[in-house]
N, C-alpha and C positions, 0 to 999 in steps of 0.2 A: 869692512862693514859686517857687523854681526847680524845673523839672521835668527828669526824666531817663528814659531808656528803658534797661532792662537785658535782655540776652538770654543764654540758656544753651542750648547745643545738645548733645544726647546721642545716642548710638547705642542705640536701643531706647526703648520707651514707658515702661517702669517707672522708669528713671532720670529721665526728664523729669517724671513725676508726683511722684516723691519730692522732686525739686529744687523744683518749684513749691510743693508743700506746705510745705517748710521755709522757702522764701523768704517766703511769705505769713504764716507764723507768726513769723518773725524780725523783720520790720520792717513799717512802715506803708506797704505798697505794694499795688497792685492788679494783678491778672492781666489782661493785655490779650488775649492769645490763645495758644493752643498750636497749632503748625502742623507737620503731618507733611510733611517736605520730600521726601526720596527715599532709597532704600537704607537704610531703618530710621533715618534721621536725623529727630529731632524737635527743634523749636525752641520754647522758652517765652519769651514777652515779658512783661515787667512794666513798670510805670511808677510814679513817685512822686517825692518829693524826692531830690535828688542823693545826699545822704548815706544815706538809707534804701535807695535802689536799690543803691548800692555795697555796703552791708552785706548786703543780701539776696542779691546775686549771689555774694558770697564764701561765704555759708552754703550757697547752692544748689550751688555748685561742689563743695564738700566732700560734700554729700549725694549728688549725682549720681555722683561718683567712688566713693563708698562702696558703692553698690548696682548700678552699671552702668558705662558707659564715657562719660566726659566728653570731648566733642570740642572745644568752644570756649565761651568766655564773654566778654561785652563789655558795657561800660556807655557810653552816649552821653549825656553831660551837656548840657543845653540844646540838644536837637536842633532843627533847622530845621523849620518847619511842613510843608514839602514831604516831609520824611522821615516825619513822623508821618502825613501823608496817604497815602503809598505803603504804609506798614505797615498802615493801617487800612482803606483803600479796597477792598482785595481782598475782605474780608468783606462790605462793603456791596454790592459788585457781585454777589456770590453771592446775597445776599438779594434784590436787585432782579431777577436773572434767574430765581429761583425763583418770584417773584410773577408774572412775565410768562408762565410756563408753566402758570398756572392755566387751567382751562377757562372760556371766556367764558360769560356769562350765557345767551346764545342757545343754546349747545350744552347747557348744563345743563338747560334746559327741554325741549329735544327729547329728551334722554336720559330725562327723567322721563316724557314722553309715551309713549316706547317701553315703559317699565316698566308704565305704566298700561294700555296696550293689551294687553300680554301678560297682565296680571292679569285684564283683562276677558275675554280668550279662555279663560283657565282657568275663570273663573266661568261662562261660557257652556257650556263642556264639562261642568261639574258639573250645570248645569241640564238639559242634554240627557240625561245619565245618569239623573237623577231621573225625567224624563218617560218614558224608556224602561222604567224599572222599574215605573212606574204602569200601563203598558199591559199 
């Protein structure tokens, strides 16, 4: 089975969403990603068999032009693995960097201790108020 990557670039989000919807309905392709580039440019990437991607991109071009502004469309049949890596690694790097930004376990426990001590202070204050009322 030969693989291909198809791309459609639109000016505006609505055109890209409609194009992606029509492409996925028209042929046996999968949505790889939708990327907001710059200056309202949005690129939709799909993959699948060469003939399916070609058919889907043609349908997507018509749909995008109907509701918005089609900027560009292209199909890469049999892309090299490095091209596939470049297109897909950006998302993986973002996911990895978001994992690194998580609070370490040591900090989570210290935060919890701070919450617990503040709760203890509130409870102590309530206990003092009760004992003052009893006097």
